[in-house]
C-alpha positions as CSV (number, residue, x, y, z in Angstrom):
1,M,0.0,-0.2,-0.1
2,N,1.1,3.5,-0.7
3,F,2.2,4.9,2.8
4,G,1.0,8.3,2.1
5,K,-2.2,7.1,1.2
6,A,-2.4,4.7,4.4
7,N,-1.5,7.4,6.4
8,N,-4.1,9.7,5.3
9,L,-6.6,6.8,5.9
10,Y,-5.3,6.1,9.1
11,F,-5.9,9.9,10.4
12,F,-9.6,10.0,8.5
13,L,-10.4,6.7,10.4
14,N,-9.1,8.1,13.7
15,F,-11.0,11.1,13.1
16,V,-14.5,9.3,12.6
17,T,-13.6,7.1,15.9
18,V,-13.2,10.4,18.0
19,L,-16.4,11.6,16.5
20,Y,-18.1,8.6,17.2
21,Y,-16.9,8.7,21.1
22,H,-18.4,12.3,21.1
23,L,-21.6,11.2,19.8
24,L,-21.6,8.6,22.6
25,G,-21.3,11.1,25.1
26,F,-17.5,10.8,25.8
27,C,-15.9,13.8,27.1
28,C,-12.3,14.9,27.3
29,A,-10.9,14.3,30.7
30,G,-8.1,17.2,30.1
31,L,-11.0,19.5,29.6
32,V,-13.0,18.4,32.3
33,A,-10.2,18.9,35.0
34,L,-9.9,22.3,33.5
35,N,-13.2,23.1,33.5
36,L,-12.8,24.3,29.9
37,A,-16.1,22.4,28.7
38,G,-19.1,21.1,29.9
39,C,-19.5,17.3,29.8
40,G,-22.8,15.5,29.2
41,Q,-23.9,12.0,30.7
42,T,-22.1,9.2,29.0
43,K,-24.1,6.8,27.4
44,Q,-24.5,3.4,29.0
45,D,-24.5,1.4,26.3
46,V,-21.1,1.1,24.6
47,Q,-21.5,-2.3,23.0
48,N,-20.2,-2.7,19.3
49,L,-17.8,0.3,18.9
50,P,-16.4,0.6,15.5
51,L,-12.9,-0.6,15.3
52,S,-10.6,1.9,13.1
53,L,-7.4,0.1,12.3
54,A,-5.9,-3.1,11.2
55,P,-3.6,-4.9,13.6
56,L,0.3,-3.9,13.0
57,P,2.7,-6.5,12.7
58,Q,4.1,-8.2,15.8
59,D,7.5,-9.3,16.6
60,P,6.9,-12.9,17.8
61,L,9.7,-12.6,20.8
62,L,8.5,-9.0,21.8
63,Q,4.9,-8.2,21.6
64,V,3.0,-4.9,22.4
65,Y,-0.6,-4.4,23.4
66,F,-2.6,-1.1,24.6
67,N,-5.9,-1.3,26.4
68,Q,-7.3,1.7,24.4
69,S,-6.2,0.3,21.1
70,I,-8.6,1.0,18.2
71,A,-7.5,-2.1,16.0
72,S,-8.6,-4.9,18.5
73,S,-11.6,-5.4,20.6
74,Y,-12.8,-7.5,23.8
75,T,-15.4,-8.0,26.1
76,E,-14.7,-6.9,29.6
77,P,-15.3,-9.6,32.2
78,Y,-16.7,-7.2,35.0
79,R,-19.4,-4.9,33.2
80,Q,-19.7,-7.4,30.3
81,Q,-19.3,-4.4,27.7
82,T,-17.7,-4.9,24.2
83,R,-15.3,-2.3,23.6
84,P,-12.3,-1.3,21.5
85,G,-8.7,-2.3,23.2
86,D,-6.7,-5.0,24.1
87,D,-7.8,-7.4,27.2
88,L,-4.4,-6.6,29.3
89,E,-5.9,-8.6,32.0
90,N,-6.3,-11.8,30.1
91,L,-3.1,-11.6,28.3
92,I,-1.3,-11.4,32.0
93,A,-3.8,-14.5,33.2
94,V,-2.9,-16.7,29.9
95,A,0.8,-16.2,30.3
96,I,0.7,-17.0,34.0
97,A,-1.5,-20.2,33.3
98,S,1.1,-21.7,31.1
99,A,3.5,-21.7,33.9
100,G,5.3,-24.8,34.4
101,S,7.6,-24.1,37.5
102,T,8.0,-20.4,38.7
103,V,5.6,-17.0,38.5
104,D,6.8,-14.0,40.1
105,V,4.8,-10.6,40.2
106,A,5.8,-7.4,41.5
107,V,3.2,-5.0,41.1
108,Q,2.2,-1.8,42.9
109,E,-1.3,-2.4,43.4
110,F,-3.0,-6.0,43.0
111,R,-6.5,-6.0,42.9
112,L,-7.7,-8.2,40.0
113,P,-9.7,-11.4,40.6
114,T,-9.0,-13.4,37.7
115,I,-5.3,-12.7,37.7
116,A,-5.5,-14.0,41.4
117,R,-7.5,-17.0,40.4
118,V,-4.9,-18.2,38.1
119,L,-2.2,-17.6,40.3
120,A,-3.8,-19.7,43.1
121,D,-4.4,-22.4,40.6
122,R,-0.8,-22.4,39.6
123,Q,0.2,-22.4,43.2
124,R,-2.1,-25.4,44.0
125,A,-0.5,-27.1,41.2
126,G,2.8,-27.2,42.8
127,I,4.3,-24.2,40.7
128,K,6.3,-21.4,42.8
129,V,4.3,-18.5,43.1
130,R,5.5,-15.2,44.8
131,L,3.8,-11.8,45.1
132,I,5.4,-8.3,45.9
133,V,3.3,-5.1,46.2
134,E,3.5,-1.7,47.7
135,H,2.7,-1.7,51.4
136,M,-0.2,1.3,50.9
137,Y,-1.7,-1.6,49.0
138,S,-0.9,-4.7,50.9
139,R,-4.3,-5.1,52.8
140,P,-7.2,-6.8,51.1
141,W,-10.2,-4.3,51.1
142,S,-12.4,-6.6,52.8
143,D,-10.4,-5.9,55.8
144,F,-11.1,-2.4,56.1
145,T,-13.3,-1.4,58.8
146,A,-16.2,1.2,58.6
147,Q,-14.2,3.3,60.8
148,E,-10.8,2.9,58.6
149,L,-12.8,3.6,55.4
150,A,-14.1,6.9,56.9
151,K,-10.9,8.4,57.5
152,L,-9.4,7.5,53.9
153,P,-8.9,10.2,51.2
154,E,-11.6,10.3,48.6
155,R,-9.5,8.9,46.1
156,E,-9.0,5.9,48.1
157,R,-12.8,5.5,49.3
158,D,-13.4,5.3,45.3
159,R,-11.2,2.7,45.0
160,Y,-13.1,0.9,47.9
161,S,-16.2,1.4,46.2
162,E,-15.0,-0.1,42.8
163,F,-14.0,-3.2,44.7
164,V,-17.5,-3.3,46.5
165,Q,-19.1,-3.1,42.8
166,L,-16.7,-5.8,41.5
167,A,-17.2,-8.4,44.5
168,D,-20.9,-7.9,44.9
169,R,-22.0,-10.3,42.4
170,N,-25.9,-10.6,43.7
171,K,-25.9,-6.7,43.5
172,D,-27.4,-6.6,46.8
173,G,-25.2,-4.1,48.3
174,K,-23.6,-6.7,50.9
175,L,-20.8,-8.4,50.7
176,T,-21.1,-12.2,51.6
177,V,-18.0,-14.0,53.0
178,E,-18.3,-16.2,49.6
179,E,-18.2,-13.2,47.6
180,I,-15.0,-11.7,49.3
181,K,-13.4,-15.4,48.8
182,Q,-14.1,-15.3,45.8
183,N,-13.4,-11.5,44.4
184,D,-11.0,-10.0,46.8
185,A,-7.9,-10.5,44.9
186,L,-5.3,-10.6,48.0
187,V,-7.8,-12.7,49.9
188,I,-7.7,-15.1,46.9
189,V,-3.8,-15.3,46.8
190,K,-3.5,-15.4,50.5
191,D,-6.2,-18.4,50.8
192,A,-4.0,-20.3,48.4
193,G,-0.9,-20.2,50.6
194,I,1.0,-17.6,48.0
195,P,3.6,-15.8,50.0
196,V,3.1,-11.9,49.6
197,I,5.7,-9.3,51.0
198,D,5.9,-5.4,50.7
199,D,8.6,-2.9,50.7
200,T,8.4,-2.8,54.7
201,A,10.0,-6.4,54.5
202,D,13.5,-4.8,54.8
203,G,12.5,-3.5,58.2
204,S,11.8,0.1,57.0
205,K,8.5,2.0,56.9
206,G,8.5,1.3,52.9
207,S,10.5,2.6,49.9
208,G,9.5,5.8,48.0
209,L,7.1,3.5,46.1
210,M,7.3,-0.1,45.0
211,H,6.1,1.1,41.7
212,H,7.1,-1.9,39.5
213,K,4.7,-3.7,37.1
214,F,6.4,-6.8,36.0
215,V,5.7,-10.6,36.0
216,V,8.4,-13.4,35.4
217,I,7.1,-16.7,34.0
218,D,9.1,-19.8,34.2
219,G,12.6,-18.0,33.8
220,K,11.9,-17.3,30.1
221,T,8.9,-15.0,29.7
222,V,8.6,-11.4,30.8
223,I,5.7,-9.0,31.1
224,V,6.3,-5.6,31.6
225,T,3.4,-2.9,31.9
226,S,2.8,0.9,32.7
227,A,-0.7,-0.6,34.5
228,N,-1.1,-1.2,38.0
229,F,-3.6,-4.9,38.2
230,T,-6.6,-2.6,38.9
231,T,-10.0,-2.5,37.1
232,S,-9.3,1.5,36.5
233,D,-6.1,0.8,35.2
234,I,-6.9,-1.8,32.5
235,H,-10.7,-1.9,32.3
236,G,-12.6,1.3,33.3
237,D,-14.2,2.8,36.4
238,F,-17.5,1.0,37.1
239,K,-19.2,4.3,37.8
240,T,-18.5,5.3,34.4
241,A,-19.7,3.1,31.5
242,A,-17.8,4.9,28.8
243,S,-14.5,4.8,30.9
244,R,-12.0,2.4,29.1
245,G,-9.2,2.5,31.9
246,N,-6.5,4.7,32.0
247,A,-4.7,4.5,29.0
248,N,-1.8,2.1,29.5
249,N,0.7,-0.5,27.3
250,L,1.9,-4.2,27.9
251,L,4.9,-5.9,26.3
252,K,5.4,-9.7,26.4
253,I,9.1,-10.5,25.8
254,E,10.5,-14.0,25.6
255,N,13.9,-14.1,26.5
256,A,15.8,-16.1,29.2
257,Q,18.3,-13.5,29.6
258,L,16.2,-10.9,29.9
259,A,14.1,-12.9,32.3
260,Q,17.2,-13.3,34.4
261,L,17.5,-9.5,34.9
262,F,14.1,-9.2,36.3
263,T,14.4,-12.2,38.3
264,Q,17.6,-10.8,40.0
265,E,15.7,-7.5,40.7
266,F,12.8,-9.5,42.2
267,N,15.2,-11.7,44.2
268,I,17.0,-8.6,45.7
269,M,13.7,-7.4,47.0
270,W,12.3,-10.8,48.2
271,G,15.1,-11.7,50.4
272,D,14.2,-14.5,52.5
273,G,10.5,-13.7,51.8
274,P,7.7,-13.6,54.5
275,K,8.8,-14.1,58.0
276,G,12.7,-14.1,57.1
277,K,15.3,-12.2,58.4
278,P,15.1,-8.5,57.0
279,D,17.6,-9.0,54.2
280,S,15.2,-7.7,51.5
281,K,16.3,-4.5,49.9
282,F,14.0,-1.8,48.4
283,G,14.8,1.7,47.0
284,I,18.0,2.9,47.5
285,K,19.1,0.0,49.6
286,K,19.2,-2.0,46.4
287,P,22.8,-2.4,44.8
288,F,23.1,-0.1,41.9
289,R,23.4,-1.7,38.6
290,Q,23.9,0.1,35.2
291,V,21.7,-0.5,32.2
292,Q,22.2,-3.9,30.6
293,K,21.4,-4.8,27.0
294,V,19.6,-7.8,25.7
295,I,19.5,-9.1,22.2
296,V,15.7,-10.3,21.5
297,G,15.4,-11.7,18.0
298,N,16.0,-8.4,15.7
299,S,15.7,-6.1,18.9
300,T,17.9,-4.9,21.4
301,V,16.4,-4.2,24.7
302,G,18.0,-2.2,27.5
303,V,16.8,-2.4,31.0
304,Q,17.6,-0.6,34.1
305,F,16.1,-0.5,37.8
306,S,15.6,2.3,39.9
307,P,16.4,4.2,42.0
308,T,19.7,5.4,41.8
309,T,21.1,7.1,44.7
310,A,21.6,10.9,44.3
311,T,25.2,10.2,45.4
312,L,26.2,8.7,42.2
313,P,26.4,10.6,39.0
314,W,23.0,11.7,37.6
315,E,24.1,10.6,34.1
316,K,24.4,6.7,35.2
317,S,20.7,6.8,36.5
318,A,17.7,6.0,34.7
319,N,16.9,9.3,34.0
320,G,20.3,9.4,32.5
321,L,19.4,6.7,30.1
322,I,16.3,8.6,29.2
323,N,18.5,11.6,28.7
324,R,20.9,9.9,26.4
325,T,18.2,8.3,24.3
326,L,16.4,11.7,23.9
327,G,19.8,13.5,23.0
328,S,20.4,10.8,20.1
329,A,17.0,12.2,18.4
330,K,17.8,13.3,14.8
331,K,14.3,13.6,13.4
332,S,11.6,13.1,16.2
333,V,10.7,12.6,19.9
334,D,6.9,11.8,21.0
335,V,6.3,11.4,24.8
336,A,3.1,10.2,26.2
337,L,3.5,10.6,30.1
338,F,1.4,10.6,33.2
339,V,3.9,12.8,34.8
340,F,6.9,14.8,33.5
341,S,9.0,17.1,36.2
342,A,12.3,16.2,35.4
343,Q,14.0,19.4,34.4
344,R,17.2,18.0,32.6
345,L,15.3,15.9,30.4
346,S,13.2,19.0,29.4
347,N,16.4,21.0,28.6
348,T,17.7,18.2,26.4
349,L,14.5,18.2,24.5
350,E,14.7,22.1,24.1
351,I,18.3,21.8,22.9
352,Q,17.1,19.1,20.2
353,A,14.0,21.2,19.0
354,S,16.5,23.8,18.4
355,R,18.4,21.7,16.2
356,G,15.1,20.9,14.4
357,V,14.3,17.7,15.8
358,A,10.1,17.4,16.1
359,V,9.1,17.4,19.1
360,R,5.5,16.4,20.4
361,A,4.6,15.7,24.1
362,L,1.2,14.6,25.7
363,I,0.9,15.0,29.6
364,D,-1.9,13.9,31.8
365,S,-4.2,16.7,32.8
366,N,-4.0,16.5,36.2
367,F,0.0,17.3,36.1
368,I,0.5,19.2,33.0
369,Y,-0.4,22.6,34.3
370,R,1.1,22.2,37.4
371,S,4.2,24.4,38.8
372,Y,6.6,21.7,38.6
373,S,5.4,20.4,35.3
374,E,8.0,20.4,32.3
375,G,4.9,20.6,30.2
376,L,4.6,24.3,31.1
377,D,8.3,24.5,30.5
378,M,7.7,23.4,26.9
379,M,5.3,25.9,26.5
380,G,7.2,28.8,27.5
381,A,5.4,29.3,30.5
382,T,5.9,29.6,34.6
383,L,3.1,29.1,37.2
384,M,4.4,30.4,40.3
385,Q,3.3,29.2,43.8
386,D,3.5,31.4,46.4
387,C,5.8,33.7,44.4
388,G,8.5,31.1,44.4
389,L,9.7,29.4,41.3
390,E,10.8,25.7,41.1
391,T,14.7,25.1,41.5
392,D,16.1,25.3,38.4
393,N,13.1,26.2,36.3
394,R,13.7,27.0,32.5
395,P,10.9,27.9,30.5
396,W,11.7,27.2,26.7
397,R,12.9,30.3,24.9
398,K,11.0,29.1,21.8
399,P,7.9,27.5,23.2
400,L,6.2,24.8,21.5
401,T,2.7,24.6,19.9
402,T,2.8,20.8,19.9
403,V,2.1,20.1,23.7
404,G,-1.0,19.1,25.3
405,V,-3.3,16.8,26.8
406,P,-4.8,14.0,25.2
407,L,-8.8,13.5,24.5
408,L,-9.8,10.7,26.9
409,P,-13.2,9.0,28.1
410,M,-14.5,10.5,31.4
411,G,-12.7,9.6,34.3
412,D,-9.7,8.2,32.3
413,R,-6.2,9.2,32.8
414,L,-3.1,9.2,30.5
415,H,-0.7,6.5,32.6
416,H,1.7,5.9,30.0
417,K,5.3,6.5,30.5
418,F,6.7,6.1,27.1
419,G,8.6,8.1,24.3
420,V,9.6,7.2,20.7
421,V,12.8,8.6,19.2
422,D,13.1,8.9,15.4
423,G,10.3,6.0,15.0
424,K,12.9,3.1,15.9
425,T,13.6,3.5,19.7
426,V,11.0,3.4,22.8
427,L,11.6,4.3,26.2
428,T,9.0,2.6,28.5
429,G,8.0,0.7,31.8
430,S,6.6,1.9,35.0
431,H,9.1,4.6,35.4
432,N,7.7,8.2,35.4
433,W,9.9,11.1,33.9
434,S,10.4,12.4,37.5
435,E,13.4,12.7,39.9
436,A,11.1,10.9,42.6
437,A,11.2,7.9,40.4
438,N,14.8,8.2,39.4
439,H,16.0,8.4,43.1
440,G,13.5,7.0,45.7
441,N,10.9,4.1,43.8
442,D,11.6,0.7,42.6
443,E,11.0,1.3,38.8
444,T,11.3,-0.4,35.4
445,L,12.9,1.4,32.5
446,L,13.2,-0.4,29.0
447,A,15.1,1.0,26.0
448,I,13.9,-1.0,23.0
449,E,15.7,-0.5,19.7
450,S,13.2,-2.0,17.5
451,P,11.2,0.0,14.2
452,T,8.3,-2.8,14.6
453,V,7.9,-2.3,18.4
454,A,8.2,1.5,17.7
455,A,5.5,1.6,15.2
456,H,2.9,0.1,17.9
457,F,3.9,2.9,20.2
458,E,3.9,5.5,17.4
459,R,0.4,4.3,16.4
460,E,-0.7,4.8,20.0
461,F,0.7,8.4,20.5
462,D,-0.8,9.3,17.1
463,R,-4.1,8.1,18.5
464,L,-3.9,10.2,21.5
465,Y,-2.4,13.2,19.8
466,K,-5.4,13.3,17.3
467,G,-7.9,15.6,18.8
468,A,-5.7,16.7,21.9
469,V,-6.1,20.0,23.4
470,L,-2.5,21.7,22.6
471,G,-1.2,25.0,24.0
472,I,-2.1,26.7,27.2
473,P,-5.8,27.1,27.5
474,A,-7.1,30.6,28.3
475,R,-8.3,29.8,32.1
476,I,-4.9,28.5,32.7
477,K,-3.2,31.5,31.0
478,Q,-5.5,33.8,33.0
479,R,-4.7,32.0,36.2
480,I,-0.6,32.5,35.6
481,D,-1.3,36.3,34.7
482,A,-3.1,36.8,37.5
483,K,-0.4,34.9,39.9
484,K,2.4,36.9,38.4
485,K,0.3,40.3,38.8
486,E,-0.2,39.2,42.5
487,C,3.6,38.3,43.1
488,D,4.6,41.6,41.4
489,S,2.3,43.6,43.9
490,L,3.8,41.7,46.7
491,K,7.1,42.6,45.5
492,A,6.3,46.2,45.4
493,A,4.7,46.2,48.5
494,S,7.8,44.5,50.4
495,K,9.8,47.3,49.1
496,S,7.6,50.2,50.1
497,A,8.0,52.0,53.5
498,S,4.3,51.7,54.2
499,A,4.1,47.9,53.6
500,K,3.3,45.8,56.3
501,P,5.4,42.6,56.6
502,Q,3.0,40.7,59.1
503,I,0.3,41.0,56.3
504,A,2.4,39.6,53.5
505,A,3.7,36.9,55.9
506,A,0.3,35.7,56.8
507,K,-0.1,35.2,53.2
508,K,2.7,33.1,53.1
509,L,1.3,29.3,53.3
510,V,3.6,26.4,52.3
511,N,2.1,24.9,49.2
512,L,2.7,21.0,49.9
513,N,2.2,20.6,46.0
514,A,4.4,23.1,44.8
515,A,7.0,24.1,47.5
516,T,10.5,23.5,47.2
517,Q,12.6,21.6,49.3
518,E,14.1,24.3,51.2
519,E,10.3,25.8,52.0
520,L,9.3,22.4,53.0
521,E,12.0,22.4,55.6
522,T,10.8,25.4,57.5
523,L,7.8,23.3,58.3
524,P,8.2,22.1,61.9
525,G,9.6,18.5,62.1
526,V,10.5,18.6,58.4
527,G,14.2,17.8,57.6
528,P,16.0,17.1,54.2
529,K,14.9,13.3,54.2
530,L,11.3,14.0,55.0
531,A,11.1,17.1,52.5
532,E,12.5,14.6,49.8
533,R,9.5,12.0,50.5
534,I,6.8,14.8,50.5
535,I,8.2,15.9,47.0
536,A,8.0,12.0,45.9
537,A,5.0,11.4,47.3
538,R,3.1,14.5,45.6
539,Q,4.6,13.9,42.1
540,Q,2.9,10.5,42.2
541,Q,-0.2,11.8,43.6
542,P,-0.8,15.4,44.5
543,F,-2.4,15.9,47.9
544,T,-6.1,17.5,48.1
545,S,-6.3,17.5,52.0
546,L,-4.0,17.6,55.0
547,E,-5.2,14.1,55.9
548,D,-3.8,13.2,52.4
549,V,-0.2,13.9,53.8
550,A,-0.5,11.4,56.3
551,R,0.6,8.5,53.8
552,V,3.8,10.0,53.6
553,Q,6.4,8.2,55.8
554,G,7.2,10.1,58.8
555,V,4.2,12.3,59.2
556,G,2.1,11.7,62.1
557,D,-0.9,13.2,63.7
558,K,1.1,15.5,65.9
559,I,3.1,16.9,63.0
560,L,-0.3,17.4,60.9
561,E,-1.7,19.2,63.9
562,R,1.4,21.5,63.8
563,W,1.1,22.2,60.1
564,R,-2.7,22.8,60.1
565,D,-2.7,26.5,60.1
566,R,0.8,26.8,58.0
567,V,0.2,24.7,54.7
568,T,-2.0,24.6,51.8
569,W,-2.2,22.3,48.6
């Protein structure tokens, strides 16, 4: 087929699909988050959505899937909806069901009962099964008391509500013991005798985040995904019929050498396992390992695990690997990111853009317009918080018009962490493009040199880019200008003899979502390490209340009470 005609056909069909979603009542999550457009009720019947594209060729040893693909479809097992996309849960479950000796799973949050049942089946068949999760998600939902649930942040209460809807099979509003045993994923694996640990197994209160999302099967098959094992990350939110799950990807790789590297990472974290001596290692306790490259068929796969201690050269870290890959670009760089807050990576992209490299970026709407977002830098803007600038902040001198937020179904987020360089190299994994991921979290970063694999990610980027909201919306521009005017006024007042310093000081609350490390350290009880943990936590999920901050290691009730009149968010 003539490539030019095929490309035009692709964009036409993609446009038709986007239009179709609008007619169904879909809403742009970015627009809703910014209050730029109204959003009507979503249509409850999303059966038989049209497929717009033929599947791309797959590398038999390195296969790529997307839960919002418009080249495939499946019937979701929980809401019984037929919708476009690859069934990531089923891909994982089928791979695990094939296990003949071992299954190791490391995932931040594990809530999918279908995968849990397959793991339980393998365990009962004599297969060695092990599971590592993040400590904040190590309790079964059914263990929480009503009092505990009432104290959870709204976001976590919504997660619990999702679980209830998933487990309540007879829809009577109550969970029976049998419904819990059959549908609470962590109950299923524990009832099967599968050993489970979290990132407190090293004797600490937990690493930055145990943020991995990988599976190793029989020492030869590796699954790496950007998705947590939850309904909202893979299938969609139960409360919104049009939701198709946060936009995520999954790779299934057949290679024993690569599997060995992932097993090594797993074993370092596992140590002696449950009730063993505390020889597990998480976070910066793990030994540093530089990027290692493996030949997989016709592809080269580089793998590096985070975090890297800040005492080592930044160039040796996972962000350093991202930086080198971006710096190698000759023609194009496309990135689709949940979070982009690593200043050095933005600086490198600016240099590349000045050399003629075509740069496009999509960032989740919940993060792109925050003061620490490199998306703002790329658009030449700065959003000051409390009249202070982020350390080393550097808005681009020549702003891009190719940066924005994608059109997504109501409630869904852009959860990808990928970049495509020159249409032949892909950066992906669990690693967000932030210094929190780089220096605090347990993460996976893959650098894949393969035009075949890159074509899949490029198609996904093009799907997201079509219809995206590019540039700085008027409402955000007004907010930036208003803040600058306010700060200019305060600056002028402070120089005036008639200014009242105590009034200015009264307005100076510490914004927990935007403060620099130095500003955080002005709070009672906050030293350098706690300030770093606060920054790491907010980059994963912004604080929406003072109680949200309680999830940060080292923040207790006494500290929160001392902060009550001194902080904002």
